C-alpha positions as CSV (number, residue, x, y, z in Angstrom):
1,X,-26.9,90.2,2.1
2,X,-28.9,92.5,4.1
3,X,-28.3,92.7,7.8
4,X,-31.0,91.1,10.1
5,X,-33.3,93.9,11.1
6,X,-34.7,94.6,14.6
7,X,-38.6,94.2,14.4
8,X,-41.4,93.4,16.7
9,X,-42.9,89.9,17.1
10,X,-46.2,91.1,15.6
11,X,-44.2,92.4,12.4
12,X,-42.6,88.9,12.1
13,X,-45.9,87.2,12.4
14,X,-47.4,89.5,9.7
15,X,-44.6,88.9,7.4
16,X,-44.8,85.1,7.8
17,X,-48.6,85.2,7.1
18,X,-47.8,87.0,3.7
19,X,-45.7,84.0,2.9
20,X,-48.5,81.7,3.6
21,X,-48.2,80.8,7.2
22,X,-51.2,80.8,9.4
23,X,-51.6,81.0,13.3
24,X,-52.6,77.7,14.6
25,X,-52.3,78.2,18.4
26,X,-51.0,80.7,20.9
27,X,-49.8,80.0,24.6
28,X,-48.9,82.9,26.5
29,X,-46.5,85.2,24.4
30,X,-45.7,82.5,21.9
31,X,-47.5,82.0,18.7
32,X,-47.2,78.7,16.7
33,X,-47.4,79.2,12.9
34,X,-47.9,76.5,10.3
35,X,-47.7,76.2,6.6
36,X,-48.8,73.5,4.0
37,X,-45.1,72.9,2.7
38,X,-42.8,74.5,5.2
39,X,-41.8,73.5,8.7
40,X,-43.8,75.1,11.6
41,X,-42.2,78.0,13.5
42,X,-42.7,79.6,17.0
43,X,-42.6,83.4,17.2
44,X,-42.6,85.6,20.3
45,X,-45.0,88.5,20.6
46,X,-42.5,90.7,22.2
47,X,-41.9,94.4,21.4
48,X,-38.6,93.4,19.8
49,X,-37.2,90.1,18.6
50,X,-33.4,89.7,19.2
51,X,-31.5,89.4,15.9
52,X,-30.3,85.9,16.7
53,X,-33.6,84.8,17.5
54,X,-35.1,86.3,14.3
55,X,-32.3,84.6,12.4
56,X,-33.2,81.1,13.8
57,X,-36.9,81.8,13.0
58,X,-36.0,82.6,9.4
59,X,-33.7,79.6,9.2
60,X,-36.6,77.3,10.5
61,X,-38.9,78.8,8.0
62,X,-36.4,78.3,5.1
63,X,-36.3,81.9,4.0
64,X,-33.3,84.3,3.7
65,X,-33.1,87.7,5.3
66,X,-33.5,89.6,1.9
67,X,-36.8,87.8,1.3
68,X,-38.0,88.6,4.9
69,X,-37.2,92.3,4.4
70,X,-39.1,92.2,1.1
71,X,-42.1,90.7,2.9
72,X,-41.9,93.5,5.7
73,X,-42.3,96.1,3.1
74,X,-45.5,94.7,1.5
């Protein structure tokens, strides 16, 4: 299993959009993403997302770290 990378909030949003999530709303520095078949997730637009926070976002989205790293490389 790959270690959780340190990435920006915008990179996280881009990767989740490749998975089929779409931005429904934004309030301040937090973006709410929705998907037809997966639970919604909230992502910060900070320059860096802490590893623990990213791990919780991925857990909520139902994807693992390896799949997320693959989405980043697309």
